[in-house]
BAFI-3210 file (N, C-alpha, C; in Angstrom, 3 decimals, decimal comma, padded with zeros to 6 digits):
// residues 49
n [1|2|3|4|5|6|7|8|9|10|11|12|13|14|15|16|17|18|19|20|21|22|23|24|25|26|27|28|29|30|31|32|33|34|35|36|37|38|39|40|41|42|43|44|45|46|47|48|49]
n.u [000,895|002,133|003,772|001,912|000,896|002,933|003,584|001,350|001,961|003,548|003,619|001,200|003,091|004,111|002,361|001,608|003,754|003,710|001,103|001,803|003,785|002,876|000,420|002,076|003,845|001,709|000,576|003,192|003,207|001,600|002,253|004,413|004,003|001,797|004,458|005,128|003,418|003,084|005,131|005,985|003,195|004,435|007,025|005,191|004,555|006,384|007,674|005,647|005,696]
n.v [-001,794|000,973|001,382|001,719|004,388|006,352|005,654|007,136|009,667|011,483|011,235|012,530|014,811|015,639|016,142|018,223|020,220|020,037|021,603|024,130|025,024|025,045|027,383|028,648|028,770|029,097|032,059|034,096|032,823|033,290|036,877|036,444|035,863|038,229|040,647|039,818|040,028|043,375|044,080|043,152|044,832|047,037|048,230|047,746|049,560|051,324|050,887|051,689|054,731]
n.w [-000,446|000,423|-001,516|-003,958|-003,073|-002,919|-005,400|-006,127|-005,794|-006,435|-009,110|-008,808|-008,091|-010,660|-011,741|-011,269|-011,946|-014,582|-014,768|-014,069|-015,634|-018,251|-017,569|-017,800|-019,489|-022,108|-021,751|-022,366|-024,733|-026,794|-026,293|-027,625|-030,226|-031,054|-030,047|-033,083|-034,679|-034,082|-035,000|-037,485|-038,977|-038,372|-039,912|-042,040|-042,327|-042,630|-044,746|-047,065|-046,536]
ca.u [000,186|002,521|004,266|001,125|000,704|004,374|003,765|000,422|002,231|005,238|002,920|000,466|003,835|004,702|001,152|000,834|004,388|003,714|000,726|002,154|005,230|002,379|000,642|003,095|003,824|000,795|000,507|004,602|004,111|000,577|002,295|005,367|002,631|001,453|004,916|005,552|002,790|003,006|007,190|005,845|003,233|005,148|008,519|004,569|003,788|007,995|008,219|004,728|006,104]
ca.v [-000,371|002,077|001,764|003,103|005,972|006,991|006,000|008,637|010,852|010,577|011,276|013,461|015,951|015,947|016,372|019,750|021,334|019,683|022,281|025,571|024,952|025,114|028,068|030,151|028,994|030,157|033,494|034,269|032,661|034,387|037,930|036,580|036,209|039,316|041,239|039,792|040,302|044,594|044,575|042,895|046,243|048,747|047,817|047,766|051,595|052,083|050,521|052,558|056,040]
ca.w [-000,147|000,601|-003,143|-004,616|-002,868|-002,785|-006,531|-006,498|-005,330|-007,333|-010,524|-009,031|-007,420|-012,331|-013,013|-010,466|-012,781|-015,602|-014,760|-013,425|-017,153|-019,777|-017,715|-017,581|-021,553|-023,211|-022,078|-022,877|-026,328|-027,675|-026,966|-028,370|-031,665|-030,922|-030,788|-034,530|-035,433|-034,087|-035,689|-039,552|-038,662|-038,181|-040,989|-043,539|-041,905|-042,339|-045,483|-047,568|-046,647]
c.u [000,726|003,033|004,119|001,181|002,439|003,741|002,078|001,269|003,460|004,300|002,223|001,909|003,944|003,372|001,496|002,361|004,345|002,363|001,183|002,912|003,937|000,764|001,137|004,055|003,452|001,206|002,473|004,405|003,023|001,436|003,607|005,003|002,225|002,689|005,599|004,410|003,201|004,301|006,377|004,635|003,571|006,473|006,898|004,823|004,918|007,380|006,847|005,206|007,200]
c.v [001,096|003,279|002,823|003,916|007,284|007,606|007,628|009,695|011,114|011,523|012,323|015,035|016,572|015,882|018,203|020,623|021,041|021,223|023,650|025,529|025,200|027,029|028,929|030,530|029,892|030,964|034,838|033,280|032,733|035,861|038,273|036,947|037,644|040,704|041,522|040,377|042,466|044,758|044,638|044,366|048,310|048,782|048,632|049,455|052,305|052,064|051,407|054,159|056,767]
c.w [000,117|-000,327|-003,562|-003,906|-003,109|-004,626|-007,378|-006,852|-005,974|-008,558|-010,249|-009,070|-010,000|-012,894|-012,622|-011,978|-013,667|-015,905|-015,585|-015,105|-017,478|-019,271|-017,304|-019,363|-022,230|-022,695|-022,909|-024,846|-027,104|-027,131|-026,982|-030,193|-031,507|-030,691|-032,007|-034,771|-035,821|-035,324|-037,241|-039,281|-039,504|-038,941|-041,929|-043,771|-042,821|-043,630|-047,007|-047,343|-048,108]
res [m|f|v|v|a|m|i|v|l|v|l|s|v|i|a|i|i|r|g|l|t|e|r|f|k|n|p|i|n|e|l|k|g|r|i|s|y|l|e|k|r|v|n|d|l|e|n|d|k]
***
């Protein structure tokens, strides 16, 4: 029974860590996409002049 509890504990910790990394990674990727879009718009506006 102790071994099963340890396995469940380890799997729970791994799941929590994965959830936290996904929570931090998704907004960063979204911001990178927005920044690249804005950089493209600025370049397009500069080239139009």
